[in-house]
C-alpha positions as CSV (number, residue, x, y, z in Angstrom):
1,M,71.2,21.6,-44.6
2,T,69.6,24.3,-42.5
3,T,69.7,23.8,-38.7
4,T,67.7,26.0,-36.4
5,T,68.2,26.8,-32.7
6,S,65.1,24.7,-31.9
7,D,66.7,21.7,-33.7
8,V,69.7,21.9,-31.4
9,S,67.5,22.5,-28.3
10,D,65.3,19.5,-29.2
11,R,68.4,17.3,-29.6
12,V,69.8,18.3,-26.2
13,K,66.4,17.8,-24.5
14,G,66.2,14.3,-26.0
15,L,69.3,13.4,-24.2
16,W,67.4,13.5,-20.9
17,S,64.9,11.0,-22.2
18,F,65.1,7.2,-21.4
19,Q,62.8,6.1,-24.3
20,S,63.4,4.3,-27.5
21,K,66.8,5.2,-29.1
22,Y,67.8,7.4,-26.1
23,R,67.4,4.4,-23.8
24,I,69.9,2.4,-25.9
25,L,72.3,5.4,-25.9
26,H,72.2,5.7,-22.1
27,L,72.6,1.9,-21.5
28,T,75.5,1.8,-24.0
29,W,77.5,4.8,-22.8
30,F,77.2,3.4,-19.3
31,A,78.6,0.1,-20.5
32,F,81.5,2.0,-22.0
33,F,81.9,3.9,-18.7
34,L,82.2,0.7,-16.7
35,S,84.7,-0.8,-19.1
36,F,86.9,2.3,-18.7
37,V,86.6,2.2,-14.9
38,V,87.9,-1.4,-15.0
39,W,90.5,-0.6,-17.6
40,F,92.0,2.3,-15.7
41,N,91.7,0.9,-12.2
42,F,95.5,0.4,-11.9
43,A,96.6,4.0,-12.2
44,P,95.1,5.3,-8.9
45,F,96.8,2.5,-7.0
46,A,100.1,2.2,-8.9
47,N,102.3,3.6,-6.1
48,T,100.4,1.7,-3.4
49,I,100.8,-1.6,-5.3
50,A,104.5,-1.0,-6.0
51,D,105.2,-0.2,-2.3
52,Q,103.2,-3.2,-1.0
53,L,104.6,-5.8,-3.4
54,G,108.1,-4.3,-3.7
55,L,107.9,-3.6,-7.4
56,T,110.7,-1.6,-9.0
57,S,110.0,1.5,-11.1
58,A,110.6,-0.5,-14.3
59,Q,108.1,-3.2,-13.2
60,K,105.5,-0.6,-12.4
61,K,106.0,1.0,-15.9
62,T,105.8,-2.5,-17.4
63,I,102.4,-3.1,-15.8
64,G,101.2,0.2,-17.2
65,L,102.4,-0.7,-20.7
66,C,100.7,-4.1,-20.4
67,N,97.5,-2.3,-19.7
68,V,97.5,-0.9,-23.3
69,A,99.5,-3.5,-25.1
70,L,96.7,-5.7,-26.6
71,T,94.2,-2.9,-26.8
72,V,95.5,-2.0,-30.3
73,P,95.0,-5.3,-32.0
74,A,91.9,-6.1,-29.9
75,R,90.1,-3.0,-31.3
76,V,90.6,-4.4,-34.8
77,F,89.5,-8.0,-33.9
78,I,86.5,-6.8,-31.8
79,G,85.4,-4.6,-34.7
80,M,85.3,-7.8,-36.8
81,A,83.4,-9.6,-34.1
82,L,80.7,-7.0,-33.6
83,D,80.1,-6.7,-37.4
84,R,79.5,-10.5,-37.4
85,W,77.6,-11.1,-34.2
86,G,76.2,-7.7,-33.2
87,P,77.1,-5.2,-30.5
88,R,74.7,-6.6,-27.9
89,R,76.4,-9.9,-27.6
90,V,79.9,-8.6,-28.0
91,Y,79.6,-5.8,-25.4
92,G,77.9,-8.1,-22.9
93,T,80.6,-10.7,-23.3
94,I,83.4,-8.1,-22.9
95,L,82.0,-6.8,-19.6
96,M,81.4,-10.3,-18.2
97,F,84.9,-11.4,-19.3
98,A,86.4,-8.5,-17.5
99,V,85.7,-9.9,-14.1
100,I,88.1,-12.8,-14.6
101,P,91.4,-11.0,-15.3
102,N,90.4,-8.2,-13.0
103,T,89.9,-10.6,-10.1
104,V,93.2,-12.2,-10.8
105,F,95.0,-8.9,-10.8
106,A,93.2,-7.7,-7.7
107,F,94.4,-10.6,-5.6
108,A,97.7,-11.2,-7.4
109,Q,100.8,-11.7,-5.2
110,S,103.5,-11.7,-7.9
111,F,104.7,-9.4,-10.7
112,E,104.2,-12.2,-13.2
113,A,100.5,-12.7,-12.3
114,M,100.0,-8.9,-12.6
115,V,101.6,-8.8,-16.0
116,F,99.5,-11.6,-17.5
117,S,96.2,-10.4,-16.0
118,R,96.8,-6.9,-17.1
119,L,97.5,-8.0,-20.6
120,A,94.1,-9.7,-20.6
121,L,92.5,-6.6,-19.2
122,S,93.9,-4.5,-22.0
123,V,91.4,-6.2,-24.2
124,V,88.6,-4.6,-22.2
125,G,89.8,-1.2,-23.3
126,A,88.8,-2.1,-26.8
127,G,85.1,-2.2,-25.9
128,F,84.7,1.4,-27.0
129,V,84.3,0.4,-30.7
130,V,81.3,-1.8,-29.9
131,G,79.1,1.1,-28.8
132,I,80.0,3.1,-31.9
133,R,78.2,0.6,-34.0
134,M,75.3,0.1,-31.5
135,V,74.6,3.8,-31.4
136,S,74.7,4.3,-35.1
137,E,72.1,1.5,-35.5
138,W,69.5,3.6,-33.6
139,F,70.2,7.2,-34.6
140,P,69.7,8.7,-38.1
141,P,72.7,10.3,-39.9
142,R,71.6,13.8,-39.0
143,E,71.8,13.0,-35.2
144,V,74.6,10.4,-35.2
145,G,77.3,13.0,-34.3
146,T,75.5,14.1,-31.2
147,A,74.7,10.6,-30.1
148,E,78.3,9.3,-30.7
149,G,79.7,12.4,-29.0
150,V,77.6,11.7,-25.9
151,Y,78.5,8.0,-26.0
152,G,82.2,8.8,-26.3
153,G,82.4,11.7,-23.9
154,W,80.3,10.4,-21.1
155,G,81.7,6.9,-21.4
156,N,85.3,8.1,-21.5
157,F,84.7,9.8,-18.2
158,G,85.1,6.4,-16.7
159,S,88.8,6.9,-16.6
160,A,88.5,10.1,-14.5
161,A,85.8,8.4,-12.3
162,A,88.2,5.6,-11.6
163,A,90.9,8.1,-10.5
164,F,88.8,9.8,-7.9
165,S,86.3,7.1,-6.8
166,L,88.3,4.0,-6.3
167,P,90.6,5.5,-3.7
168,V,87.5,6.5,-1.8
169,V,86.2,2.9,-1.9
170,A,89.6,1.6,-0.8
171,G,89.6,4.0,2.1
172,I,86.1,2.9,3.2
173,V,87.2,-0.7,3.2
174,G,90.5,0.3,4.9
175,G,93.6,-1.7,5.6
176,D,96.4,-2.8,3.2
177,D,93.9,-4.7,1.1
178,G,91.6,-1.8,0.5
179,W,92.8,-1.4,-3.1
180,R,92.3,-5.1,-3.8
181,W,88.6,-5.0,-2.8
182,A,88.0,-1.7,-4.6
183,M,89.3,-3.3,-7.9
184,F,87.4,-6.5,-7.3
185,T,84.2,-4.6,-6.7
186,V,84.2,-2.7,-10.0
187,G,84.9,-6.0,-11.9
188,V,81.9,-7.6,-10.4
189,V,79.7,-4.6,-11.1
190,A,80.9,-4.7,-14.8
191,A,80.1,-8.4,-15.1
192,V,76.6,-8.0,-13.6
193,Y,75.9,-5.0,-15.9
194,G,77.1,-7.1,-18.9
195,F,74.6,-9.8,-18.0
196,F,71.8,-7.3,-17.8
197,Y,73.0,-5.5,-21.0
198,L,72.4,-8.6,-22.9
199,R,68.7,-8.6,-21.8
200,L,68.0,-4.9,-21.9
201,V,69.1,-4.0,-25.5
202,Q,68.7,-5.2,-29.0
203,D,71.0,-4.5,-32.0
204,T,68.6,-2.7,-34.2
205,P,65.1,-1.2,-33.9
206,D,62.2,-3.5,-34.7
207,G,61.9,-4.2,-38.4
208,V,65.5,-3.0,-39.3
209,A,67.9,-5.7,-40.4
210,Y,71.5,-5.8,-39.0
211,A,73.8,-5.4,-42.0
212,K,76.8,-7.8,-42.0
213,P,80.0,-7.8,-44.1
214,K,79.9,-10.0,-47.2
215,R,83.5,-11.1,-46.4
216,Q,84.9,-12.2,-43.0
217,G,88.5,-12.2,-41.6
218,A,89.6,-8.7,-42.5
219,L,88.0,-5.4,-43.3
220,E,86.0,-5.7,-46.5
221,V,87.1,-3.1,-49.0
222,T,85.6,-2.5,-52.4
223,S,88.3,-1.4,-54.9
224,R,91.8,-2.7,-55.9
225,K,93.6,0.4,-54.6
226,S,91.9,0.0,-51.3
227,V,93.3,-3.5,-50.7
228,F,96.8,-2.1,-50.9
229,G,95.8,0.8,-48.7
230,L,94.5,-1.6,-46.0
231,A,97.6,-3.6,-46.3
232,A,99.7,-0.5,-45.6
233,L,97.5,0.6,-42.7
234,T,97.9,-2.8,-41.1
235,V,101.7,-2.3,-40.6
236,P,101.7,0.5,-37.9
237,I,99.0,-1.2,-35.9
238,N,101.3,-4.2,-35.6
239,A,104.5,-2.3,-35.3
240,V,103.3,-0.5,-32.2
241,L,103.5,-3.9,-30.4
242,A,107.2,-4.0,-31.3
243,L,107.5,-0.5,-29.9
244,I,106.0,-1.5,-26.6
245,A,108.3,-4.5,-26.4
246,W,111.2,-2.3,-27.1
247,R,110.2,0.0,-24.2
248,V,109.9,-3.0,-21.8
249,W,113.3,-4.4,-23.0
250,R,114.9,-0.9,-22.6
251,E,113.9,-1.0,-18.9
252,D,115.7,-4.4,-18.6
253,V,112.4,-6.1,-17.6
254,I,112.8,-8.8,-20.4
255,S,115.9,-10.4,-21.7
256,D,117.3,-10.0,-25.2
257,A,116.1,-13.5,-26.2
258,V,112.5,-12.7,-25.1
259,F,112.7,-9.4,-26.9
260,V,113.8,-11.1,-30.1
261,G,111.0,-13.7,-29.7
262,V,108.4,-10.9,-29.3
263,L,109.6,-9.2,-32.5
264,A,109.5,-12.5,-34.4
265,A,105.9,-13.1,-33.1
266,V,104.9,-9.6,-34.2
267,V,106.4,-10.1,-37.7
268,A,104.6,-13.5,-38.0
269,L,101.3,-11.8,-36.9
270,L,101.8,-9.1,-39.5
271,I,102.4,-11.7,-42.3
272,V,99.3,-13.6,-41.4
273,Q,97.2,-10.5,-41.3
274,E,98.5,-9.3,-44.7
275,I,97.8,-12.6,-46.3
276,T,94.3,-12.5,-44.8
277,V,93.7,-8.9,-46.2
278,F,94.5,-10.1,-49.8
279,R,92.6,-13.4,-49.4
280,V,89.4,-11.8,-48.0
281,N,89.5,-9.0,-50.6
282,R,90.0,-11.0,-53.8
283,P,86.7,-9.6,-55.2
284,A,88.1,-6.1,-54.7
285,L,91.4,-7.1,-56.4
286,R,89.3,-8.1,-59.4
287,N,87.2,-4.9,-59.2
288,E,84.0,-6.9,-58.9
289,Y,82.1,-4.5,-56.7
290,P,79.5,-2.4,-58.6
291,T,80.0,1.4,-58.3
292,E,76.9,1.9,-56.0
293,D,78.4,-0.6,-53.5
294,Q,81.9,0.9,-53.3
295,Y,83.1,3.2,-50.5
296,P,86.2,5.4,-50.4
297,F,88.9,3.7,-48.3
298,R,90.9,6.9,-48.2
299,S,88.3,8.3,-45.8
300,V,89.2,5.4,-43.4
301,A,92.9,6.4,-43.7
302,V,92.1,10.1,-43.0
303,L,90.0,9.2,-40.0
304,C,92.8,7.0,-38.6
305,L,95.2,9.9,-38.9
306,A,92.8,12.3,-37.2
307,Y,92.2,9.9,-34.3
308,F,96.0,9.3,-34.1
309,A,96.4,13.1,-33.4
310,T,93.3,13.6,-31.2
311,F,92.8,10.6,-29.0
312,G,96.4,9.5,-29.2
313,S,97.5,12.9,-27.9
314,E,94.8,12.9,-25.2
315,L,96.0,9.6,-23.7
316,A,99.6,10.7,-23.8
317,V,99.0,14.2,-22.3
318,V,96.7,12.9,-19.5
319,T,99.5,10.5,-18.6
320,M,102.3,13.0,-18.5
321,L,100.5,16.1,-17.2
322,P,100.6,15.4,-13.4
323,G,104.4,15.0,-13.5
324,F,104.7,18.1,-15.8
325,F,102.8,20.3,-13.3
326,A,104.7,18.9,-10.3
327,D,108.2,19.4,-12.0
328,T,107.4,22.8,-13.5
329,W,105.6,24.5,-10.7
330,G,106.7,22.5,-7.7
331,L,103.2,21.3,-6.9
332,G,102.6,18.4,-4.6
333,P,101.3,15.1,-6.0
334,A,97.7,15.7,-5.0
335,T,97.6,19.3,-6.3
336,A,99.4,18.4,-9.5
337,G,96.9,15.5,-10.1
338,V,93.9,17.9,-9.6
339,A,95.5,20.5,-11.9
340,A,96.1,17.9,-14.6
341,S,92.6,16.3,-14.3
342,G,91.0,19.3,-16.0
343,F,92.2,17.9,-19.3
344,A,90.3,14.6,-18.9
345,F,87.2,16.2,-17.2
346,M,86.6,18.2,-20.4
347,N,85.4,15.0,-22.0
348,L,82.0,15.5,-20.4
349,V,81.2,18.4,-22.6
350,S,83.9,18.6,-25.3
351,R,83.3,15.3,-27.1
352,P,79.5,15.8,-27.3
353,A,80.2,19.3,-28.5
354,G,82.3,18.0,-31.4
355,G,79.5,15.6,-32.3
356,I,76.9,18.4,-32.1
357,L,79.0,20.7,-34.2
358,S,79.4,18.0,-36.8
359,D,75.6,17.5,-37.0
360,V,74.7,21.2,-37.2
361,L,77.4,23.0,-39.3
362,G,76.5,21.4,-42.6
363,S,79.7,19.7,-43.5
364,R,81.3,17.0,-41.4
365,R,84.6,17.3,-43.2
366,R,85.0,21.0,-42.7
367,T,83.9,20.7,-39.1
368,L,86.7,18.2,-38.5
369,G,89.2,20.4,-40.3
370,A,88.2,23.4,-38.2
371,L,88.7,21.4,-34.9
372,L,92.1,20.2,-36.1
373,V,93.1,23.8,-36.6
374,G,92.1,24.5,-33.0
375,L,94.0,21.4,-31.8
376,L,97.1,22.6,-33.6
377,A,96.9,26.0,-32.1
378,G,96.2,24.5,-28.6
379,Y,99.4,22.3,-28.7
380,L,101.5,25.2,-30.0
381,L,100.2,27.2,-27.0
382,L,101.1,24.3,-24.6
383,A,104.6,24.2,-26.1
384,T,105.2,27.7,-24.6
385,L,104.3,26.6,-21.1
386,G,107.0,27.0,-18.5
387,P,107.8,28.4,-15.0
388,A,107.1,31.9,-16.2
389,W,103.5,31.1,-16.6
390,P,101.2,31.3,-13.5
391,W,100.1,27.7,-13.0
392,V,96.4,28.7,-12.9
393,L,96.8,30.1,-16.4
394,A,98.6,26.9,-17.5
395,I,95.5,24.9,-16.3
396,A,93.3,27.2,-18.4
397,A,95.5,26.7,-21.5
398,C,95.4,22.9,-21.0
399,M,91.6,22.9,-20.8
400,C,91.3,25.1,-23.9
401,C,93.5,22.7,-25.8
402,S,91.6,19.8,-24.4
403,F,88.3,21.2,-25.8
404,F,89.6,21.0,-29.4
405,V,91.3,17.6,-28.8
406,Q,88.1,15.9,-27.5
407,S,85.8,17.8,-29.9
408,G,88.0,16.5,-32.7
409,E,87.5,13.0,-31.4
410,G,83.7,13.6,-31.4
411,A,83.9,14.9,-35.0
412,V,85.9,11.8,-36.1
413,Y,83.3,9.4,-34.8
414,A,80.5,11.5,-36.2
415,I,81.8,10.3,-39.6
416,V,83.1,6.8,-38.9
417,P,79.6,5.1,-38.8
418,L,78.6,6.7,-42.1
419,V,81.5,5.5,-44.2
420,K,80.0,2.0,-44.9
421,K,77.3,0.6,-42.7
422,R,78.0,-3.1,-42.9
423,V,81.7,-2.7,-41.9
424,S,81.3,0.3,-39.5
425,G,82.5,-1.8,-36.6
426,Q,85.8,-2.6,-38.3
427,V,86.2,1.0,-39.4
428,A,85.6,2.1,-35.8
429,G,88.2,-0.5,-34.7
430,L,90.8,0.7,-37.1
431,A,90.3,4.3,-36.1
432,G,90.3,3.4,-32.4
433,A,93.5,1.3,-32.8
434,S,95.2,4.3,-34.5
435,G,94.4,6.4,-31.5
436,N,96.2,3.9,-29.2
437,V,99.1,3.8,-31.7
438,G,99.3,7.5,-31.3
439,A,99.4,7.3,-27.5
440,V,102.2,4.8,-27.5
441,V,104.2,6.8,-30.1
442,F,103.8,10.1,-28.2
443,L,104.5,8.6,-24.8
444,T,107.7,7.0,-26.2
445,A,108.7,10.4,-27.6
446,N,108.0,12.0,-24.2
447,I,110.8,9.8,-22.8
448,L,113.3,10.8,-25.4
449,V,112.7,14.5,-25.9
450,S,111.9,17.6,-23.9
451,T,108.3,18.5,-23.0
452,R,108.3,21.4,-25.5
453,V,109.4,19.2,-28.3
454,F,106.8,16.6,-27.2
455,F,104.0,19.2,-27.7
456,L,105.5,20.3,-31.0
457,L,105.5,16.7,-32.2
458,I,101.8,16.4,-31.5
459,A,101.2,19.7,-33.3
460,S,103.1,18.2,-36.3
461,A,100.8,15.2,-36.2
462,A,97.8,17.6,-36.3
463,V,99.3,19.3,-39.4
464,V,99.5,15.9,-41.1
465,A,95.9,15.1,-40.2
466,L,94.7,18.5,-41.3
467,V,96.4,18.2,-44.7
468,A,95.0,14.7,-45.1
469,N,91.5,16.0,-44.3
470,R,91.4,17.5,-47.8
471,W,91.0,14.0,-49.1
472,L,88.2,13.0,-46.8
473,V,85.0,12.3,-48.7
474,E,81.8,13.7,-47.2
475,P,79.6,10.6,-46.6
476,A,76.6,10.3,-48.8
477,N,73.4,11.2,-46.9
478,S,75.4,12.7,-44.1
479,F,72.3,14.5,-42.7
480,G,69.5,12.1,-43.7
481,A,66.5,11.8,-41.5
482,D,66.1,8.0,-41.9
483,L,68.1,5.3,-40.2
484,L,71.2,4.4,-42.2
485,T,71.1,1.2,-44.2
486,D,73.6,-0.5,-46.4
487,T,71.6,-0.1,-49.6
488,P,71.6,2.8,-52.1
489,E,67.9,3.5,-51.4
490,P,66.4,4.4,-48.0
491,D,64.9,1.5,-46.2
492,P,61.1,1.9,-46.3
493,I,60.5,-0.3,-43.2
494,V,62.0,2.2,-40.6
495,T,59.2,3.1,-38.2
496,P,58.6,6.9,-37.7
497,D,58.8,6.9,-33.9
498,L,62.4,5.4,-34.0
499,A,63.6,7.8,-36.7
500,A,62.2,10.9,-35.0
């Protein structure tokens, strides 16, 4: 594929349009943005809430863990839902649902109410995968990397927006309850937007059918080996729930009996899911899928590993960086927070850049590999940070590393929608869940090891993803000009103005 400078220029110019497919893109990334503002609205007020309600350090950490606890399985189940009912209804429902647990949390007076409402809010963090499928329905393969990169990068900025905007809103309201009204307000805004999202978008362009899985209940795979691969991939996604429970138990927040009960529930859930995997995929066990309808499940596994290393490390590093800057260079909380924010702010340009690079360099697999090399080098560099470094240069090093981390995320989701159209929501859900698994694993490691070893562990994960990338299969028609369909032949009913 040959890409000219004018092709890239036209693609960037198109992003400033609000017509046709770009209208859907902008409406959808803003839905993602709002879901992340709601999801991350606890962090800016964590200390204020703890002081006002008399929470212990362990209780504050527990609420933070509850905020991500159900995001992992929710991404998988929401992926199934959107493949069945379409992204318009699923995204609108998530945003309108958010106002309920968000309101409960905003006006909670007890630790227990905060825990249960935050667990429910962790489901909202899974909304990301819905937009992946929506965007891929409107953009042809040759542009899907750019579109998904913009969706992910601009939407993901909601986490940073929550950090600097919600305290301002709370300050305007004033008083001890300022944080409550700031939280409540964003929940209402999300719900109202969800209502309008249902009426402003449609799942596919006119004349294009929405492809649905042939089998429901688990990811539909198309070969015997893939069934066992999916069964294996299901294990870590459930095991991370046990890891979260262990962290809460370790802080003496739950009793031994509750901990054992949670472990039993996780095992039961895993057994049910494994049974479902084999039940749903009986045709694949019997090798009944024709060759032209099969897809390489190994690509799904590789993308999960890559997102484990990229997005997983981003969430972990964004969480620990403020404390790292404060402890290493003696910066005050505000200064340390600003210094660390550069890592997250890079999302505005880095993730779209990864998608654009995947579109224009001619090979999505090699592009992802190159960005993983940069990520590896970036974390090796961060492992050398210490008091001897000027803290300004340390910020620059973090931002350099961040570019490759988030560009890698963009490159992953430039491939995800192309693996198999009718199950792309579930593939997005598995990859997204793997990113959250990575975050929990890395944050747990950060408690147990030094900061230098923490960065080296992430670098090791990057090495594993880089090696696995050799087995990633370049999707067929990766740079096609027509909208992607789930049939071997191009769909003749795509209208020229929507594919342009």
